[in-house]
C-alpha positions as CSV (number, residue, x, y, z in Angstrom):
1,M,98.0,86.1,62.0
2,A,99.3,88.6,64.9
3,A,98.0,88.8,68.5
4,E,96.6,91.5,70.1
5,Y,99.0,91.4,72.6
6,R,102.9,90.5,73.1
7,L,104.9,90.2,75.9
8,M,108.2,92.4,76.4
9,A,111.5,92.1,77.3
10,F,111.0,93.5,80.6
11,E,109.2,91.4,83.0
12,G,106.1,92.2,83.7
13,F,104.9,94.4,80.5
14,V,103.0,93.4,78.0
15,Q,102.5,95.6,74.8
16,R,98.6,95.8,72.7
17,M,100.0,95.7,69.1
18,A,96.6,98.2,68.1
19,D,98.2,101.0,70.0
20,V,101.6,99.9,70.6
21,T,100.8,100.4,74.1
22,T,103.3,99.1,77.3
23,I,101.2,97.8,79.9
24,P,102.3,97.2,83.4
25,N,101.6,94.2,86.0
26,D,99.3,96.4,87.6
27,P,96.1,95.1,89.1
28,A,94.5,98.6,89.5
29,N,95.8,99.4,85.6
30,A,92.6,99.4,83.4
31,D,94.4,98.0,80.5
32,W,96.3,95.3,82.6
33,I,92.6,94.1,83.2
34,K,91.5,93.6,80.1
35,Y,94.7,91.9,79.2
36,Q,94.0,89.5,81.7
37,E,90.5,88.9,80.5
38,W,92.1,88.7,77.3
39,L,94.1,85.7,78.4
40,A,91.5,83.8,80.5
41,A,89.0,84.0,77.4
42,G,91.7,81.4,75.5
43,G,93.9,84.4,74.1
44,V,97.8,83.7,73.7
45,P,100.4,87.0,73.3
46,D,103.3,86.8,71.0
47,P,106.5,86.2,72.3
48,C,109.2,88.5,73.1
49,P,111.2,89.4,69.7
50,A,114.3,87.8,70.4
51,S,116.4,90.3,69.2
52,A,114.2,92.9,72.0
53,S,117.0,94.0,75.2
54,P,116.0,92.7,78.4
55,L,116.8,95.8,80.4
56,P,116.2,99.7,79.4
57,D,118.4,101.6,77.8
58,T,116.2,104.6,78.2
59,A,114.1,105.8,81.0
60,S,111.3,108.8,81.1
61,T,112.7,112.1,82.9
62,L,109.6,111.2,85.1
63,G,109.6,107.4,85.7
64,L,113.1,108.1,86.3
65,K,112.2,111.0,89.1
66,R,109.8,108.9,90.6
67,A,112.2,105.6,90.8
68,L,114.6,107.7,92.1
69,E,112.0,108.9,95.1
70,E,111.0,105.2,96.4
71,L,114.9,104.8,96.8
72,D,115.4,108.0,98.7
73,L,118.0,109.5,95.5
74,W,116.2,112.4,94.3
75,Q,118.0,115.2,96.2
76,T,121.1,113.2,95.5
77,A,120.3,112.7,91.7
78,K,119.0,116.3,91.2
79,D,122.1,118.0,93.2
80,Q,124.7,116.4,90.9
81,I,122.4,116.9,88.2
82,I,122.3,121.2,89.1
83,A,126.0,121.1,89.7
84,A,126.5,119.6,86.4
85,G,124.8,122.2,84.8
86,E,122.1,120.0,83.5
87,E,119.4,120.8,85.3
88,D,117.5,122.8,81.9
89,E,118.1,119.3,79.9
90,W,116.7,117.2,82.8
91,Y,113.4,118.6,82.6
92,M,113.0,119.6,79.2
93,A,114.2,116.1,78.4
94,L,111.4,113.2,77.7
95,E,114.1,110.6,78.9
96,V,117.4,109.9,80.6
97,K,119.8,107.6,78.5
98,R,121.1,105.0,80.6
99,E,125.0,105.7,80.4
100,A,124.2,109.6,82.4
101,V,122.5,107.3,84.9
102,D,125.6,105.7,85.6
103,R,127.3,108.9,85.9
104,Y,125.7,110.1,88.7
105,D,127.0,108.8,92.0
106,L,124.8,107.1,93.5
107,G,126.3,104.2,94.8
108,L,124.2,101.7,93.0
109,T,125.9,98.6,91.6
110,P,125.1,97.9,88.0
111,E,122.4,95.3,88.8
112,E,120.7,98.0,91.2
113,I,120.6,100.4,88.0
114,D,118.9,98.4,85.8
115,N,116.0,97.5,88.3
116,L,116.3,101.7,88.9
117,M,116.1,101.5,85.1
118,I,112.9,98.6,84.8
119,R,111.2,100.4,87.9
120,S,111.7,103.9,85.7
121,W,109.7,102.6,82.8
122,Q,106.5,101.0,85.8
123,L,106.5,103.8,86.9
124,A,106.3,105.7,84.0
125,A,103.4,103.6,82.8
126,K,101.4,103.4,86.0
127,A,101.5,107.2,85.5
128,A,100.6,107.5,82.1
129,T,97.6,105.2,83.1
130,Q,96.5,106.8,86.0
131,T,96.6,110.8,84.6
132,I,94.7,110.0,81.3
133,P,91.2,109.3,81.7
134,P,90.2,106.7,79.3
135,D,88.4,109.2,77.1
136,L,91.1,111.3,76.6
137,A,93.7,108.8,75.8
138,A,91.2,108.1,72.5
139,R,90.6,111.4,71.6
140,A,94.0,111.7,71.2
141,I,94.8,108.6,69.0
142,A,92.0,108.9,67.4
143,P,92.3,110.6,63.6
144,R,90.1,113.9,63.2
145,K,87.6,114.4,61.1
């Protein structure tokens, strides 16, 4: 029988199987607290699938923007996005591919870009759980009657 949660390839993340929600390791996150309670009660998560990539190849635009802001690189990236004529695409997109981030001249090493992509996931997951009230989130995924 499958567990209620599954470990993810991105360190510090688990996935709730009931609704395929990605949960970050954030002590203030209500879903993370429930996961910790489940573990304390003897729950054992399913392992990460062997085929899963340890690094995300996409990032949400919101998460990436916030991660770039943390590094004080958002203005640099924004200037390059505008210079490339990609401003509309950036703001309309839900996610940004890793190769697009590689094109920006941010002065980051490949390892630092890996960390940027992971951090963008963490920030996006945190923003999603903080900005959507739980009752609204439940209604959003509940079938209409």
